Structure formats: structure tokens, C-alpha cells
C-alpha positions as CSV (number, residue, x, y, z in Angstrom):
1,X,15.1,-8.7,9.9
2,X,17.8,-11.4,10.5
3,X,19.0,-11.6,14.1
4,X,22.5,-10.4,15.0
5,X,25.1,-11.6,14.1
6,X,23.7,-12.7,10.7
7,X,22.6,-9.2,9.7
8,X,26.0,-7.7,8.8
9,X,27.4,-10.5,6.6
10,X,24.0,-10.8,4.9
11,X,24.0,-7.1,4.1
12,X,27.5,-7.2,2.7
13,X,26.8,-10.3,0.6
14,X,23.5,-8.7,-0.7
15,X,25.4,-5.5,-1.7
16,X,28.2,-7.3,-3.4
17,X,26.5,-10.3,-5.1
18,X,22.8,-10.7,-4.5
19,X,22.4,-13.7,-6.8
20,X,25.2,-15.6,-5.1
21,X,23.6,-14.9,-1.7
22,X,20.1,-15.9,-2.9
23,X,21.2,-19.2,-4.5
24,X,23.4,-20.0,-1.5
25,X,20.5,-19.4,1.0
26,X,18.1,-21.4,-1.1
27,X,20.6,-24.2,-1.4
28,X,21.3,-24.1,2.3
29,X,17.5,-24.4,3.1
30,X,17.1,-27.3,0.7
31,X,20.1,-29.1,2.2
32,X,18.9,-28.6,5.7
33,X,15.4,-29.7,4.8
34,X,16.3,-32.9,3.1
35,X,19.0,-33.9,5.6
36,X,16.5,-34.8,8.3
37,X,16.0,-37.3,9.8
38,X,19.7,-38.0,8.9
39,X,19.4,-41.7,8.2
40,X,22.3,-42.0,5.9
41,X,25.8,-40.6,5.3
42,X,24.4,-38.5,2.4
43,X,22.0,-36.9,4.9
44,X,24.8,-36.2,7.3
45,X,26.9,-34.6,4.5
46,X,24.0,-32.3,3.5
47,X,23.5,-31.3,7.1
48,X,27.2,-30.6,7.5
49,X,27.4,-28.4,4.4
50,X,24.3,-26.4,5.5
51,X,25.8,-26.0,9.0
52,X,29.0,-24.8,7.5
53,X,27.1,-21.9,5.8
54,X,25.2,-21.0,9.0
55,X,28.4,-21.0,11.2
56,X,30.2,-19.0,8.5
57,X,27.6,-16.3,8.6
58,X,27.5,-16.3,12.4
59,X,31.3,-16.1,12.8
60,X,31.5,-13.2,10.2
61,X,29.0,-11.2,12.2
62,X,30.2,-11.8,15.7
63,X,32.0,-8.5,15.8
64,X,28.8,-6.7,15.0
65,X,29.8,-5.1,11.7
66,X,32.8,-3.1,10.6
67,X,34.9,-3.7,7.5
68,X,33.5,-5.5,4.5
69,X,36.3,-8.0,4.4
70,X,35.0,-9.5,7.6
71,X,32.4,-11.2,5.4
72,X,35.0,-13.0,3.3
73,X,34.7,-16.1,5.5
74,X,31.2,-16.8,4.2
75,X,32.3,-16.9,0.5
76,X,33.7,-20.5,0.3
77,X,30.6,-22.1,1.8
78,X,28.1,-19.9,0.0
79,X,29.8,-20.3,-3.4
80,X,29.9,-24.1,-3.0
81,X,26.2,-24.3,-2.0
82,X,25.2,-21.9,-4.8
83,X,27.1,-24.0,-7.3
84,X,25.3,-27.1,-6.0
85,X,22.0,-25.4,-6.3
86,X,22.6,-24.4,-9.9
87,X,23.7,-27.9,-10.7
88,X,20.5,-29.3,-9.0
89,X,18.4,-26.9,-11.1
90,X,20.1,-28.0,-14.3
91,X,19.5,-31.6,-13.5
92,X,15.8,-30.9,-12.7
93,X,15.4,-28.9,-15.9
94,X,16.8,-31.7,-18.0
95,X,13.7,-33.8,-17.2
96,X,11.2,-31.1,-17.9
97,X,12.9,-29.1,-20.7
98,X,15.1,-29.7,-23.7
99,X,18.8,-30.1,-23.2
100,X,19.4,-26.7,-24.8
101,X,16.8,-25.0,-22.5
102,X,18.3,-26.6,-19.4
103,X,21.8,-25.5,-20.4
104,X,20.6,-22.0,-21.1
105,X,18.9,-21.8,-17.8
106,X,21.9,-23.0,-15.8
107,X,24.2,-20.6,-17.9
108,X,21.9,-17.7,-17.1
109,X,22.0,-18.4,-13.3
110,X,25.8,-18.6,-13.5
111,X,26.0,-15.5,-15.6
112,X,24.0,-13.6,-13.0
113,X,26.7,-14.3,-10.4
114,X,29.6,-13.5,-12.6
115,X,28.1,-10.3,-14.0
116,X,27.3,-9.1,-10.4
117,X,30.8,-9.9,-9.4
118,X,32.4,-7.8,-12.1
119,X,29.8,-5.0,-11.6
120,X,30.5,-4.7,-7.9
121,X,34.3,-5.0,-8.2
122,X,34.9,-3.0,-11.5
123,X,36.4,0.0,-9.8
124,X,38.6,-2.2,-7.6
125,X,40.2,-4.0,-10.5
126,X,40.2,-0.9,-12.6
127,X,42.8,0.5,-10.2
128,X,44.5,-2.7,-9.3
129,X,45.6,-3.9,-12.7
130,X,47.3,-0.7,-13.8
131,X,49.1,-0.6,-10.4
132,X,50.1,-4.3,-10.7
133,X,51.3,-3.9,-14.3
134,X,53.3,-0.8,-13.3
135,X,54.9,-2.9,-10.6
136,X,55.9,-5.6,-13.1
137,X,57.1,-3.0,-15.6
138,X,59.2,-1.0,-13.1
139,X,61.0,-4.2,-12.0
140,X,62.7,-4.2,-15.4
141,X,62.7,-0.5,-16.2
142,X,64.1,2.7,-14.8
143,X,60.9,4.5,-15.6
144,X,58.5,5.0,-12.6
145,X,54.7,4.9,-13.1
146,X,51.9,5.2,-10.6
147,X,54.1,6.2,-7.6
148,X,53.2,4.7,-4.3
149,X,53.7,6.8,-1.2
150,X,55.4,3.9,0.5
151,X,57.3,2.8,-2.6
152,X,60.6,4.0,-1.1
153,X,60.0,1.8,1.9
154,X,59.0,-1.2,-0.3
155,X,62.2,-0.8,-2.4
156,X,64.4,-0.5,0.7
157,X,63.0,-3.7,2.3
158,X,63.3,-5.6,-1.0
159,X,66.9,-4.5,-1.5
160,X,68.0,-5.3,2.1
161,X,66.2,-8.6,2.6
162,X,65.9,-11.9,0.8
163,X,62.7,-14.0,0.3
164,X,63.8,-16.2,3.2
165,X,63.9,-13.3,5.7
166,X,61.0,-12.4,7.9
167,X,59.7,-8.9,8.6
168,X,57.2,-7.8,11.1
169,X,55.1,-4.6,10.7
170,X,53.9,-3.0,14.0
171,X,51.2,-1.0,12.3
172,X,47.5,-1.2,11.2
173,X,48.8,-0.9,7.6
174,X,49.8,-4.5,6.9
175,X,49.7,-4.3,3.1
176,X,53.4,-4.0,3.3
177,X,53.8,-7.8,3.5
178,X,52.1,-8.1,0.1
179,X,54.1,-5.2,-1.4
180,X,57.5,-6.5,-0.4
181,X,56.6,-10.2,-0.8
182,X,58.0,-11.1,2.6
183,X,56.4,-13.2,5.4
184,X,55.9,-12.3,9.0
185,X,57.5,-14.6,11.7
186,X,54.1,-15.4,13.3
187,X,50.5,-16.1,12.2
188,X,49.1,-12.9,13.6
189,X,49.5,-9.8,11.5
190,X,47.7,-7.2,13.5
191,X,49.9,-6.0,16.5
192,X,46.9,-5.5,18.7
193,X,46.3,-9.3,18.7
194,X,50.0,-10.4,18.7
195,X,49.5,-12.5,21.8
196,X,46.4,-14.3,20.5
197,X,48.2,-17.6,19.6
198,X,51.4,-17.5,21.7
199,X,54.0,-15.4,23.4
200,X,54.4,-12.1,21.5
201,X,58.2,-12.3,21.8
202,X,58.0,-14.8,18.9
203,X,58.3,-11.9,16.5
204,X,61.9,-11.7,17.5
205,X,62.7,-14.8,15.5
206,X,66.3,-14.9,14.3
207,X,65.1,-14.8,10.8
208,X,63.1,-11.6,11.4
209,X,65.6,-9.2,9.8
210,X,63.4,-6.1,10.2
211,X,60.7,-4.9,12.6
212,X,59.0,-1.9,11.2
213,X,57.2,0.5,13.6
214,X,54.7,3.0,12.4
215,X,55.0,6.4,14.1
216,X,51.2,6.3,14.3
217,X,51.4,3.5,16.8
218,X,53.9,5.2,19.1
219,X,51.4,5.2,22.0
220,X,50.9,1.4,21.6
221,X,54.4,0.0,22.2
222,X,54.4,-2.4,25.2
223,X,57.5,-2.8,27.3
224,X,58.3,-6.2,26.0
225,X,58.5,-4.8,22.5
226,X,60.8,-2.0,23.6
227,X,63.0,-4.4,25.5
228,X,63.2,-6.9,22.6
229,X,64.2,-4.2,20.2
230,X,66.9,-2.8,22.5
231,X,68.3,-6.3,23.0
232,X,68.2,-7.7,19.5
233,X,67.7,-4.7,17.0
234,X,68.9,-1.3,16.2
235,X,67.2,1.6,14.5
236,X,68.7,1.6,11.0
237,X,66.6,4.3,9.3
238,X,63.2,6.0,9.1
239,X,61.3,6.1,5.8
240,X,57.9,7.8,5.4
241,X,57.1,7.8,9.0
242,X,58.2,4.2,9.5
243,X,61.0,3.3,11.8
244,X,63.1,0.3,10.5
245,X,64.7,-1.7,13.2
246,X,67.3,-4.2,11.9
247,X,68.4,-7.3,13.7
248,X,71.9,-7.1,15.2
249,X,74.5,-9.3,13.8
250,X,76.7,-11.4,16.1
């Protein structure tokens, strides 16, 4: 068993793409092994890449498990090292096999990763693409397909804002940013961590046209939020359990 915090991201990677994980770990081991005693810049580069993978897995597992997307942080490093390992194998096979055999071997390793990716994510994209195509279609048509429970809210925000306006969603459901194609005023999306990188009052940026409160988070509304809304915003409407506070005009 791998020690915590490595266990959770390793499990997620193993479930979603075992070949990518295996090639990445083998490549990491080889990089770490040949980097010592670090007598050149190339050795230092190998060590840095291997350390990147290790730190990525550690940081992904620091919360002790939870949602699968926590493990996304390990993908860039693992994919890079896996690609390097396949390239190394191809170069090695060119000396011991024919060119065609070496190419077939490298293609097979690559195909294993790609096939596992599509196998693990087939259902995700099976639902995503029809939904996205419906979104594109309905932008130029009065016909509505694949109705979204929060579509009325999405349409309202799009109509009453411009791409230059900010919105802030005080809710666990932060997919609204993607649906309306609008940016938040700060770099923290989850309201529970709004103070992580600065004063939370930054959400009251003059360009923040709407602050959207989910009724489900009514018990988590600190006094500074209530004061800021009273001073700078007014409750314009409620759509699908979401309270839309619009910035007051001077």
C-alpha cells in the first residue's frame, strides 16, 4: 500500500487510465534513478521532472480523498513523463528491432493510453456533446432541446450582462460561470474559501454586476456579505432558488 497522501490520487489514476499511470511511474523511477549523483544540468532536469510528479501526487492527496477532480493536478506531470517513457522505449527498440517493429511498439503503448481514456470517459462525452450541440443550436433557433433546470437563470444572466461584466456565485454549484461564459471578480470560486487570497470584499468589484446567492447557502452568509449587498446591490429577482442581486447604479 502507498502511504497517505499518495493513495487517493494513485487510485483515481488507476481507475481512469492505468497505462498512463504505469508509464508515468516507470518513467519517474527511471528519471530519479539516473539523475543521481546530479553532476550535470541534464541530471538536475531529470530530478526536477521526477520531483514534479511526486509533489503533484502528494498535493492531490493532502485532503485525504474526496472528489475525483482533486487528482487532475497530477495529469500534466504524469502525461509528460509517460510520453517521455514511450519516446525512450521507441528509441531503444530502434537499436534492437526493425524500424517498423519499433514504431508498432510505440504506437501500441500510445494506443493503450488513448483507448483507456475513451473507455473511461465515454459516458461523460456521450452526454456532454449532445448538450453542447444543443446549446449552440438554440443560440440560433427558437427550438429548445435538452432543457437545463437552470437554463432560465443562464439566459437571464446572458441577457442582462456583457462579456466584460463580472458575476459572483455564492454557491457550491459553480458551473454557472461556464454556462453563462462570465468571469468572477476574484480567483477563488468556492465561497467557503473566499478569503484565501485576500479580503473577501473584493467580490464587490464595480464590474461585478450580479452576485447570485443560492438559497441552499442561506445559513452561510457572513455579516460582511450582507453589509456589502445592502450597500452596493439590490435584490432584482429570484430564479430557480437563486437570488440575483444587481449592482446599484449611481
